[in-house]
CHARMM internal coordinates of N, CA and C (Angstrom, degrees):
IC EDIT
DIST 1 N 1 CA 1.4490
DIST 1 CA 1 C 1.5354
ANGL 1 N 1 CA 1 C 109.72
DIST 1 C 2 N 1.2870
ANGL 1 CA 1 C 2 N 118.15
DIHE 1 N 1 CA 1 C 2 N -28.88
DIST 2 N 2 CA 1.4597
ANGL 1 C 2 N 2 CA 119.83
DIHE 1 CA 1 C 2 N 2 CA -177.65
DIST 2 CA 2 C 1.5432
ANGL 2 N 2 CA 2 C 109.10
DIHE 1 C 2 N 2 CA 2 C -62.38
DIST 2 C 3 N 1.3157
ANGL 2 CA 2 C 3 N 117.60
DIHE 2 N 2 CA 2 C 3 N -40.65
DIST 3 N 3 CA 1.4671
ANGL 2 C 3 N 3 CA 120.25
DIHE 2 CA 2 C 3 N 3 CA -179.39
DIST 3 CA 3 C 1.5296
ANGL 3 N 3 CA 3 C 111.83
DIHE 2 C 3 N 3 CA 3 C -60.12
DIST 3 C 4 N 1.2875
ANGL 3 CA 3 C 4 N 117.84
DIHE 3 N 3 CA 3 C 4 N -49.26
DIST 4 N 4 CA 1.4760
ANGL 3 C 4 N 4 CA 119.15
DIHE 3 CA 3 C 4 N 4 CA -179.40
DIST 4 CA 4 C 1.5192
ANGL 4 N 4 CA 4 C 111.60
DIHE 3 C 4 N 4 CA 4 C -67.40
DIST 4 C 5 N 1.3345
ANGL 4 CA 4 C 5 N 116.71
DIHE 4 N 4 CA 4 C 5 N -32.96
DIST 5 N 5 CA 1.4566
ANGL 4 C 5 N 5 CA 118.41
DIHE 4 CA 4 C 5 N 5 CA 177.29
DIST 5 CA 5 C 1.5186
ANGL 5 N 5 CA 5 C 111.30
DIHE 4 C 5 N 5 CA 5 C -66.83
DIST 5 C 6 N 1.3164
ANGL 5 CA 5 C 6 N 118.17
DIHE 5 N 5 CA 5 C 6 N -43.24
DIST 6 N 6 CA 1.4593
ANGL 5 C 6 N 6 CA 120.00
DIHE 5 CA 5 C 6 N 6 CA -179.01
DIST 6 CA 6 C 1.5463
ANGL 6 N 6 CA 6 C 111.53
DIHE 5 C 6 N 6 CA 6 C -70.35
DIST 6 C 7 N 1.2913
ANGL 6 CA 6 C 7 N 116.30
DIHE 6 N 6 CA 6 C 7 N -25.18
DIST 7 N 7 CA 1.4812
ANGL 6 C 7 N 7 CA 119.30
DIHE 6 CA 6 C 7 N 7 CA 179.14
DIST 7 CA 7 C 1.5127
ANGL 7 N 7 CA 7 C 111.67
DIHE 6 C 7 N 7 CA 7 C -94.83
DIST 7 C 8 N 1.3168
ANGL 7 CA 7 C 8 N 115.95
DIHE 7 N 7 CA 7 C 8 N -1.55
DIST 8 N 8 CA 1.4807
ANGL 7 C 8 N 8 CA 122.32
DIHE 7 CA 7 C 8 N 8 CA 179.58
DIST 8 CA 8 C 1.5335
ANGL 8 N 8 CA 8 C 113.33
DIHE 7 C 8 N 8 CA 8 C 54.90
DIST 8 C 9 N 1.3564
ANGL 8 CA 8 C 9 N 114.18
DIHE 8 N 8 CA 8 C 9 N 49.58
DIST 9 N 9 CA 1.4390
ANGL 8 C 9 N 9 CA 119.16
DIHE 8 CA 8 C 9 N 9 CA 177.32
DIST 9 CA 9 C 1.5392
ANGL 9 N 9 CA 9 C 109.07
DIHE 8 C 9 N 9 CA 9 C -124.81
DIST 9 C 10 N 1.2969
ANGL 9 CA 9 C 10 N 116.78
DIHE 9 N 9 CA 9 C 10 N 159.31
DIST 10 N 10 CA 1.4742
ANGL 9 C 10 N 10 CA 120.41
DIHE 9 CA 9 C 10 N 10 CA 179.27
DIST 10 CA 10 C 1.5275
ANGL 10 N 10 CA 10 C 109.31
DIHE 9 C 10 N 10 CA 10 C -80.75
DIST 10 C 11 N 1.3578
ANGL 10 CA 10 C 11 N 114.73
DIHE 10 N 10 CA 10 C 11 N 137.03
DIST 11 N 11 CA 1.4437
ANGL 10 C 11 N 11 CA 120.87
DIHE 10 CA 10 C 11 N 11 CA 179.97
DIST 11 CA 11 C 1.5137
ANGL 11 N 11 CA 11 C 112.95
DIHE 10 C 11 N 11 CA 11 C -58.12
DIST 11 C 12 N 1.3398
ANGL 11 CA 11 C 12 N 116.50
DIHE 11 N 11 CA 11 C 12 N -33.03
DIST 12 N 12 CA 1.4645
ANGL 11 C 12 N 12 CA 120.92
DIHE 11 CA 11 C 12 N 12 CA -178.01
DIST 12 CA 12 C 1.5271
ANGL 12 N 12 CA 12 C 113.17
DIHE 11 C 12 N 12 CA 12 C -58.58
DIST 12 C 13 N 1.3179
ANGL 12 CA 12 C 13 N 117.57
DIHE 12 N 12 CA 12 C 13 N -24.58
DIST 13 N 13 CA 1.4688
ANGL 12 C 13 N 13 CA 120.05
DIHE 12 CA 12 C 13 N 13 CA -179.67
DIST 13 CA 13 C 1.5402
ANGL 13 N 13 CA 13 C 111.00
DIHE 12 C 13 N 13 CA 13 C -63.67
DIST 13 C 14 N 1.3465
ANGL 13 CA 13 C 14 N 116.24
DIHE 13 N 13 CA 13 C 14 N -21.79
DIST 14 N 14 CA 1.4554
ANGL 13 C 14 N 14 CA 120.55
DIHE 13 CA 13 C 14 N 14 CA -179.68
DIST 14 CA 14 C 1.5428
ANGL 14 N 14 CA 14 C 113.59
DIHE 13 C 14 N 14 CA 14 C -87.20
DIST 14 C 15 N 1.2941
ANGL 14 CA 14 C 15 N 117.48
DIHE 14 N 14 CA 14 C 15 N -7.84
DIST 15 N 15 CA 1.4720
ANGL 14 C 15 N 15 CA 120.85
DIHE 14 CA 14 C 15 N 15 CA -177.79
DIST 15 CA 15 C 1.5293
ANGL 15 N 15 CA 15 C 113.54
DIHE 14 C 15 N 15 CA 15 C -54.00
DIST 15 C 16 N 1.3490
ANGL 15 CA 15 C 16 N 120.87
DIHE 15 N 15 CA 15 C 16 N -47.43
DIST 16 N 16 CA 1.4694
ANGL 15 C 16 N 16 CA 119.28
DIHE 15 CA 15 C 16 N 16 CA 178.90
DIST 16 CA 16 C 1.5243
ANGL 16 N 16 CA 16 C 112.81
DIHE 15 C 16 N 16 CA 16 C -59.93
DIST 16 C 17 N 1.3094
ANGL 16 CA 16 C 17 N 117.48
DIHE 16 N 16 CA 16 C 17 N -38.40
DIST 17 N 17 CA 1.4662
ANGL 16 C 17 N 17 CA 121.22
DIHE 16 CA 16 C 17 N 17 CA 178.65
DIST 17 CA 17 C 1.5204
ANGL 17 N 17 CA 17 C 110.68
DIHE 16 C 17 N 17 CA 17 C -65.32
DIST 17 C 18 N 1.3302
ANGL 17 CA 17 C 18 N 115.71
DIHE 17 N 17 CA 17 C 18 N -42.79
DIST 18 N 18 CA 1.4734
ANGL 17 C 18 N 18 CA 119.89
DIHE 17 CA 17 C 18 N 18 CA 179.51
DIST 18 CA 18 C 1.5285
ANGL 18 N 18 CA 18 C 110.71
DIHE 17 C 18 N 18 CA 18 C -65.71
DIST 18 C 19 N 1.3081
ANGL 18 CA 18 C 19 N 116.85
DIHE 18 N 18 CA 18 C 19 N -40.87
DIST 19 N 19 CA 1.4897
ANGL 18 C 19 N 19 CA 120.87
DIHE 18 CA 18 C 19 N 19 CA 177.93
DIST 19 CA 19 C 1.5058
ANGL 19 N 19 CA 19 C 111.44
DIHE 18 C 19 N 19 CA 19 C -63.10
DIST 19 C 20 N 1.3291
ANGL 19 CA 19 C 20 N 116.96
DIHE 19 N 19 CA 19 C 20 N -45.96
DIST 20 N 20 CA 1.4360
ANGL 19 C 20 N 20 CA 120.04
DIHE 19 CA 19 C 20 N 20 CA -179.93
DIST 20 CA 20 C 1.5310
ANGL 20 N 20 CA 20 C 111.80
DIHE 19 C 20 N 20 CA 20 C -64.43
DIST 20 C 21 N 1.2935
ANGL 20 CA 20 C 21 N 117.67
DIHE 20 N 20 CA 20 C 21 N -38.15
DIST 21 N 21 CA 1.4800
ANGL 20 C 21 N 21 CA 121.32
DIHE 20 CA 20 C 21 N 21 CA 177.19
DIST 21 CA 21 C 1.5449
ANGL 21 N 21 CA 21 C 109.59
DIHE 20 C 21 N 21 CA 21 C -63.89
DIST 21 C 22 N 1.2981
ANGL 21 CA 21 C 22 N 117.85
DIHE 21 N 21 CA 21 C 22 N -42.82
DIST 22 N 22 CA 1.4584
ANGL 21 C 22 N 22 CA 121.90
DIHE 21 CA 21 C 22 N 22 CA -179.92
DIST 22 CA 22 C 1.5327
ANGL 22 N 22 CA 22 C 109.33
DIHE 21 C 22 N 22 CA 22 C -62.84
DIST 22 C 23 N 1.3173
ANGL 22 CA 22 C 23 N 118.30
DIHE 22 N 22 CA 22 C 23 N -41.10
DIST 23 N 23 CA 1.4715
ANGL 22 C 23 N 23 CA 121.20
DIHE 22 CA 22 C 23 N 23 CA 176.95
DIST 23 CA 23 C 1.5436
ANGL 23 N 23 CA 23 C 110.65
DIHE 22 C 23 N 23 CA 23 C -61.98
DIST 23 C 24 N 1.3189
ANGL 23 CA 23 C 24 N 116.12
DIHE 23 N 23 CA 23 C 24 N -46.50
DIST 24 N 24 CA 1.4634
ANGL 23 C 24 N 24 CA 121.03
DIHE 23 CA 23 C 24 N 24 CA -178.25
DIST 24 CA 24 C 1.5282
ANGL 24 N 24 CA 24 C 112.07
DIHE 23 C 24 N 24 CA 24 C -56.52
DIST 24 C 25 N 1.3478
ANGL 24 CA 24 C 25 N 117.36
DIHE 24 N 24 CA 24 C 25 N -45.27
DIST 25 N 25 CA 1.4560
ANGL 24 C 25 N 25 CA 118.85
DIHE 24 CA 24 C 25 N 25 CA -175.84
DIST 25 CA 25 C 1.5124
ANGL 25 N 25 CA 25 C 111.84
DIHE 24 C 25 N 25 CA 25 C -67.57
DIST 25 C 26 N 1.3338
ANGL 25 CA 25 C 26 N 117.48
DIHE 25 N 25 CA 25 C 26 N -17.49
DIST 26 N 26 CA 1.4649
ANGL 25 C 26 N 26 CA 119.55
DIHE 25 CA 25 C 26 N 26 CA 177.17
DIST 26 CA 26 C 1.5238
ANGL 26 N 26 CA 26 C 111.93
DIHE 25 C 26 N 26 CA 26 C -89.10
DIST 26 C 27 N 1.3454
ANGL 26 CA 26 C 27 N 116.14
DIHE 26 N 26 CA 26 C 27 N -17.54
DIST 27 N 27 CA 1.4517
ANGL 26 C 27 N 27 CA 119.52
DIHE 26 CA 26 C 27 N 27 CA -173.05
DIST 27 CA 27 C 1.5183
ANGL 27 N 27 CA 27 C 114.73
DIHE 26 C 27 N 27 CA 27 C -108.54
DIST 27 C 28 N 1.3655
ANGL 27 CA 27 C 28 N 117.69
DIHE 27 N 27 CA 27 C 28 N -19.67
DIST 28 N 28 CA 1.4740
ANGL 27 C 28 N 28 CA 119.39
DIHE 27 CA 27 C 28 N 28 CA -176.55
DIST 28 CA 28 C 1.5168
ANGL 28 N 28 CA 28 C 110.90
DIHE 27 C 28 N 28 CA 28 C -147.92
DIST 28 C 29 N 1.3111
ANGL 28 CA 28 C 29 N 114.82
DIHE 28 N 28 CA 28 C 29 N 167.58
DIST 29 N 29 CA 1.4461
ANGL 28 C 29 N 29 CA 120.01
DIHE 28 CA 28 C 29 N 29 CA 177.42
DIST 29 CA 29 C 1.5404
ANGL 29 N 29 CA 29 C 110.17
DIHE 28 C 29 N 29 CA 29 C -74.38
DIST 29 C 30 N 1.3347
ANGL 29 CA 29 C 30 N 117.50
DIHE 29 N 29 CA 29 C 30 N 158.22
DIST 30 N 30 CA 1.4549
ANGL 29 C 30 N 30 CA 119.75
DIHE 29 CA 29 C 30 N 30 CA 176.93
DIST 30 CA 30 C 1.5499
ANGL 30 N 30 CA 30 C 111.45
DIHE 29 C 30 N 30 CA 30 C -56.49
DIST 30 C 31 N 1.3054
ANGL 30 CA 30 C 31 N 116.73
DIHE 30 N 30 CA 30 C 31 N -38.04
DIST 31 N 31 CA 1.4667
ANGL 30 C 31 N 31 CA 120.38
DIHE 30 CA 30 C 31 N 31 CA -179.67
DIST 31 CA 31 C 1.5346
ANGL 31 N 31 CA 31 C 111.12
DIHE 30 C 31 N 31 CA 31 C -60.69
DIST 31 C 32 N 1.3188
ANGL 31 CA 31 C 32 N 116.62
DIHE 31 N 31 CA 31 C 32 N -43.02
DIST 32 N 32 CA 1.4643
ANGL 31 C 32 N 32 CA 120.47
DIHE 31 CA 31 C 32 N 32 CA -177.72
DIST 32 CA 32 C 1.5510
ANGL 32 N 32 CA 32 C 110.90
DIHE 31 C 32 N 32 CA 32 C -74.04
DIST 32 C 33 N 1.3306
ANGL 32 CA 32 C 33 N 116.48
DIHE 32 N 32 CA 32 C 33 N -23.89
DIST 33 N 33 CA 1.4639
ANGL 32 C 33 N 33 CA 120.06
DIHE 32 CA 32 C 33 N 33 CA -177.53
DIST 33 CA 33 C 1.5274
ANGL 33 N 33 CA 33 C 113.35
DIHE 32 C 33 N 33 CA 33 C -85.01
DIST 33 C 34 N 1.3209
ANGL 33 CA 33 C 34 N 117.25
DIHE 33 N 33 CA 33 C 34 N -8.31
DIST 34 N 34 CA 1.4581
ANGL 33 C 34 N 34 CA 120.61
DIHE 33 CA 33 C 34 N 34 CA -177.79
DIST 34 CA 34 C 1.5026
ANGL 34 N 34 CA 34 C 111.90
DIHE 33 C 34 N 34 CA 34 C -64.03
DIST 34 C 35 N 1.3258
ANGL 34 CA 34 C 35 N 115.44
DIHE 34 N 34 CA 34 C 35 N 144.46
DIST 35 N 35 CA 1.4536
ANGL 34 C 35 N 35 CA 122.31
DIHE 34 CA 34 C 35 N 35 CA 176.76
DIST 35 CA 35 C 1.5163
ANGL 35 N 35 CA 35 C 109.85
DIHE 34 C 35 N 35 CA 35 C -136.44
DIST 35 C 36 N 1.2811
ANGL 35 CA 35 C 36 N 116.75
DIHE 35 N 35 CA 35 C 36 N 177.01
DIST 36 N 36 CA 1.4587
ANGL 35 C 36 N 36 CA 121.49
DIHE 35 CA 35 C 36 N 36 CA 173.03
DIST 36 CA 36 C 1.5278
ANGL 36 N 36 CA 36 C 114.66
DIHE 35 C 36 N 36 CA 36 C 59.35
DIST 36 C 37 N 1.3495
ANGL 36 CA 36 C 37 N 117.29
DIHE 36 N 36 CA 36 C 37 N -137.39
DIST 37 N 37 CA 1.4416
ANGL 36 C 37 N 37 CA 121.16
DIHE 36 CA 36 C 37 N 37 CA -174.12
DIST 37 CA 37 C 1.5590
ANGL 37 N 37 CA 37 C 112.52
DIHE 36 C 37 N 37 CA 37 C -61.94
DIST 37 C 38 N 1.3230
ANGL 37 CA 37 C 38 N 116.71
DIHE 37 N 37 CA 37 C 38 N -33.41
DIST 38 N 38 CA 1.4598
ANGL 37 C 38 N 38 CA 119.22
DIHE 37 CA 37 C 38 N 38 CA 179.13
DIST 38 CA 38 C 1.5379
ANGL 38 N 38 CA 38 C 111.20
DIHE 37 C 38 N 38 CA 38 C -64.40
DIST 38 C 39 N 1.3182
ANGL 38 CA 38 C 39 N 115.93
DIHE 38 N 38 CA 38 C 39 N -42.58
DIST 39 N 39 CA 1.4849
ANGL 38 C 39 N 39 CA 120.27
DIHE 38 CA 38 C 39 N 39 CA -178.41
DIST 39 CA 39 C 1.5353
ANGL 39 N 39 CA 39 C 109.59
DIHE 38 C 39 N 39 CA 39 C -69.69
DIST 39 C 40 N 1.3329
ANGL 39 CA 39 C 40 N 115.36
DIHE 39 N 39 CA 39 C 40 N -37.31
DIST 40 N 40 CA 1.4959
ANGL 39 C 40 N 40 CA 120.10
DIHE 39 CA 39 C 40 N 40 CA -177.44
DIST 40 CA 40 C 1.5367
ANGL 40 N 40 CA 40 C 111.20
DIHE 39 C 40 N 40 CA 40 C -81.22
DIST 40 C 41 N 1.3426
ANGL 40 CA 40 C 41 N 116.51
DIHE 40 N 40 CA 40 C 41 N -8.41
DIST 41 N 41 CA 1.4576
ANGL 40 C 41 N 41 CA 121.68
DIHE 40 CA 40 C 41 N 41 CA -175.55
DIST 41 CA 41 C 1.5558
ANGL 41 N 41 CA 41 C 110.04
DIHE 40 C 41 N 41 CA 41 C 60.48
DIST 41 C 42 N 1.3373
ANGL 41 CA 41 C 42 N 115.31
DIHE 41 N 41 CA 41 C 42 N 39.40
DIST 42 N 42 CA 1.4355
ANGL 41 C 42 N 42 CA 122.51
DIHE 41 CA 41 C 42 N 42 CA -178.65
DIST 42 CA 42 C 1.5391
ANGL 42 N 42 CA 42 C 109.36
DIHE 41 C 42 N 42 CA 42 C -84.47
DIST 42 C 43 N 1.3428
ANGL 42 CA 42 C 43 N 114.30
DIHE 42 N 42 CA 42 C 43 N 83.12
DIST 43 N 43 CA 1.4854
ANGL 42 C 43 N 43 CA 120.87
DIHE 42 CA 42 C 43 N 43 CA -172.51
DIST 43 CA 43 C 1.5117
ANGL 43 N 43 CA 43 C 111.12
DIHE 42 C 43 N 43 CA 43 C -64.46
DIST 43 C 44 N 1.3153
ANGL 43 CA 43 C 44 N 118.14
DIHE 43 N 43 CA 43 C 44 N -31.29
DIST 44 N 44 CA 1.4814
ANGL 43 C 44 N 44 CA 121.01
DIHE 43 CA 43 C 44 N 44 CA -178.89
DIST 44 CA 44 C 1.5386
ANGL 44 N 44 CA 44 C 108.62
DIHE 43 C 44 N 44 CA 44 C -63.98
DIST 44 C 45 N 1.3059
ANGL 44 CA 44 C 45 N 118.38
DIHE 44 N 44 CA 44 C 45 N -47.51
DIST 45 N 45 CA 1.4587
ANGL 44 C 45 N 45 CA 122.32
DIHE 44 CA 44 C 45 N 45 CA 179.93
DIST 45 CA 45 C 1.5035
ANGL 45 N 45 CA 45 C 111.09
DIHE 44 C 45 N 45 CA 45 C -67.54
DIST 45 C 46 N 1.3093
ANGL 45 CA 45 C 46 N 118.74
DIHE 45 N 45 CA 45 C 46 N -40.26
DIST 46 N 46 CA 1.4502
ANGL 45 C 46 N 46 CA 121.46
DIHE 45 CA 45 C 46 N 46 CA 178.30
DIST 46 CA 46 C 1.5174
ANGL 46 N 46 CA 46 C 110.98
DIHE 45 C 46 N 46 CA 46 C -62.30
DIST 46 C 47 N 1.3413
ANGL 46 CA 46 C 47 N 117.58
DIHE 46 N 46 CA 46 C 47 N -45.17
DIST 47 N 47 CA 1.4531
ANGL 46 C 47 N 47 CA 120.96
DIHE 46 CA 46 C 47 N 47 CA 178.96
DIST 47 CA 47 C 1.5259
ANGL 47 N 47 CA 47 C 110.65
DIHE 46 C 47 N 47 CA 47 C -62.76
DIST 47 C 48 N 1.3131
ANGL 47 CA 47 C 48 N 117.96
DIHE 47 N 47 CA 47 C 48 N -42.59
DIST 48 N 48 CA 1.4677
ANGL 47 C 48 N 48 CA 122.64
DIHE 47 CA 47 C 48 N 48 CA 178.03
DIST 48 CA 48 C 1.5182
ANGL 48 N 48 CA 48 C 111.28
DIHE 47 C 48 N 48 CA 48 C -60.56
DIST 48 C 49 N 1.3050
ANGL 48 CA 48 C 49 N 117.31
DIHE 48 N 48 CA 48 C 49 N -39.37
DIST 49 N 49 CA 1.4672
ANGL 48 C 49 N 49 CA 122.43
DIHE 48 CA 48 C 49 N 49 CA -179.95
DIST 49 CA 49 C 1.5235
ANGL 49 N 49 CA 49 C 110.06
DIHE 48 C 49 N 49 CA 49 C -68.46
DIST 49 C 50 N 1.2999
ANGL 49 CA 49 C 50 N 116.58
DIHE 49 N 49 CA 49 C 50 N -42.32
DIST 50 N 50 CA 1.4624
ANGL 49 C 50 N 50 CA 120.81
DIHE 49 CA 49 C 50 N 50 CA 179.70
DIST 50 CA 50 C 1.5278
ANGL 50 N 50 CA 50 C 110.66
DIHE 49 C 50 N 50 CA 50 C -64.44
DIST 50 C 51 N 1.2877
ANGL 50 CA 50 C 51 N 118.34
DIHE 50 N 50 CA 50 C 51 N -39.01
DIST 51 N 51 CA 1.4712
ANGL 50 C 51 N 51 CA 122.64
DIHE 50 CA 50 C 51 N 51 CA 179.60
DIST 51 CA 51 C 1.5161
ANGL 51 N 51 CA 51 C 113.32
DIHE 50 C 51 N 51 CA 51 C -64.57
DIST 51 C 52 N 1.3520
ANGL 51 CA 51 C 52 N 115.77
DIHE 51 N 51 CA 51 C 52 N -32.46
DIST 52 N 52 CA 1.4531
ANGL 51 C 52 N 52 CA 119.02
DIHE 51 CA 51 C 52 N 52 CA -176.10
DIST 52 CA 52 C 1.5134
ANGL 52 N 52 CA 52 C 112.68
DIHE 51 C 52 N 52 CA 52 C -86.25
DIST 52 C 53 N 1.3315
ANGL 52 CA 52 C 53 N 118.13
DIHE 52 N 52 CA 52 C 53 N -9.66
DIST 53 N 53 CA 1.4727
ANGL 52 C 53 N 53 CA 121.11
DIHE 52 CA 52 C 53 N 53 CA -177.27
DIST 53 CA 53 C 1.4828
ANGL 53 N 53 CA 53 C 110.91
DIHE 52 C 53 N 53 CA 53 C -100.77
END
COOR INIT
IC SEED 1 N 1 CA 1 C
IC BUILD
């Protein structure tokens, strides 16, 4: 909730993303579901993301 509050957006806008994620975890392994930097093995971006969180 903190993220949507700081960005001043409604939480409901995330519902489709949450639903799609829930479907994925029932249909495939976490490894197969990875996207973005994780799938590309982009360690620089992953490290930058971890540092900012």
